[in-house]
N, C-alpha and C positions, 0 to 999 in steps of 0.2 A: 826085861826092861818093860816098864809100864807104857801102855799106849797113851800118848799125849794128844789130845784134840784141842784145837784152838778155834775160836770163833772170829771171823773177820767180817766186819760190816763195810759194805761199799755203798756209801751214801751219795746220792746225786747221779748215779749211773743210769737210773730210769728203769732198770729191769724189774724192780720190785713194785712199780706203780700199779700194773694190772693185778697184782696179787694183794693189794691193799697195804703195802709197806709204807712206812713213814716217808714223806717227801720233805725236802729242805724247807719249803714254805710252811709246812705244818708243824715242824718241830718248835717247841716252846709255846705253842698256841693254847688258847683257852680250852679247846677241845681236848688237847693232849693232857691237860690237868685232870679232867674227869676220867679219861682212859687209864692214866697211871694210878689214880686213886682206886679205881675198880680192880685193876690187875694186881696192884701191890699195896693193899690197905695197911700192911704192917711195916712197910719200909718208910719210916718217918723222914729219912734224909731226902726223899723226893718232895717233901712238903716243908722242910725247915726254912729258916730265914735266908740261908744262902740260895736255896732253890727259888724262893719267892723273889729275891732280888735279881736273880738271873732272868726270870720271866719278865719282871718289870723292866729291867735294863734292855732286854731284847726288844720289847715293844717300843721303848723310848727310842732306841737307835734305829728302828725300822721306820721311824717317822709316824708312828701311830699315835693317836690320842690315847693317853693312858692316865690312870688315876695316880695322884701324887699325895704325899703327906702335906706338902705345902703346895697348894694348887689355886687355880682360879675359882671364882664364885661357884661354878658348876662342878668343881671337883676334878676337872680334867684340863689337860694342856697338851699342846702339840709337841711331839718329839722332834728329833733330828733325823736326817738320813745319813747314818754312819755306816750301815751295812745293808746288803740286799737279801741276805739269807743266813741260815744258821751257820753255814761253813765260814762265811765272812765274819760273823759274830764271834765264833770260837777263836778264829785267827786274831781278831782284835783283842780279845781277852788274853790270849797267849802272849801277845806283845806287851800288853799293859802289865802282865804279871811278871815279866822279866825283871830280875834284880837290878838294882842300880849298879853303875860301874863308872870307870874313868877311861878316857882315851889315852893315847900314848903320851900326851902332854900333861896328864894329870887332871884334866878338866872333866867335870861331870858330863856323862853322856845324856843327851836330850831324850826325854821319854814322853813324846806327845800323846800317845794313846793313854798312858797312865794319867797324865795331867788332865786330858779331856774328860776321862771317866771320873776322876776324883772331883772335878768341878761339877759334873752332873750330879753326883751324890751330895756334894756340899749344898747345891742349890735346891734339891728336891727331897732329901731325906735327913732325918735327924742324925747327928754325928754318932759314932765316928764313921769315916770313910771305910768301907770294907777292905779286907785283904783280897786283892784281885786273884791271887793264887787260889783262895777258897772259892771264889766265884767260878774260876776256870774249872776246878774240880767238880763243882756242882753242875756246871753246864755239861761236862762230859758224862757225868752220872745220868743226867736226864736224857741225853741222846742215847746212851747205852740202854737205859730202861725202855725207851720207846722202841728201839730196835729189838730188844729181847721180847717185849710184849708182842710185837708183830710176829716174831718167830714162834713164840709160845702159842699164840692164837692160831697159827698155821698148823 
């Protein structure tokens, strides 16, 4: 029987901080873009449209001033405070990506996270609104790449 090894990332526990591991506050940051470009120059999925939208959305929901396609005169606008870190962000995306459904009475189940993010994209990006399942996958890929990059560098 083959020896199966698995990698487990424990993000937010703090033990990797003194070792230079990625911190919740640093995930999806502008610094991480350069790090990933350097470590994985041929992995285009880390720079595709989904990855760009994930980084943009993370900044927006962190309340940061970010660039928009439809923006103020200075090309920037203030975001909202929808999450405080990458873990909250991925949880928000997970909820927004859940499929529609009906309750026991046959009524559509409310999807406030989906509705909020869809409105954000309608207001600030050209159509269409992205599939949030694609953004969720891209966000997880970016986190995994940052963790792997830290481990690879060690």
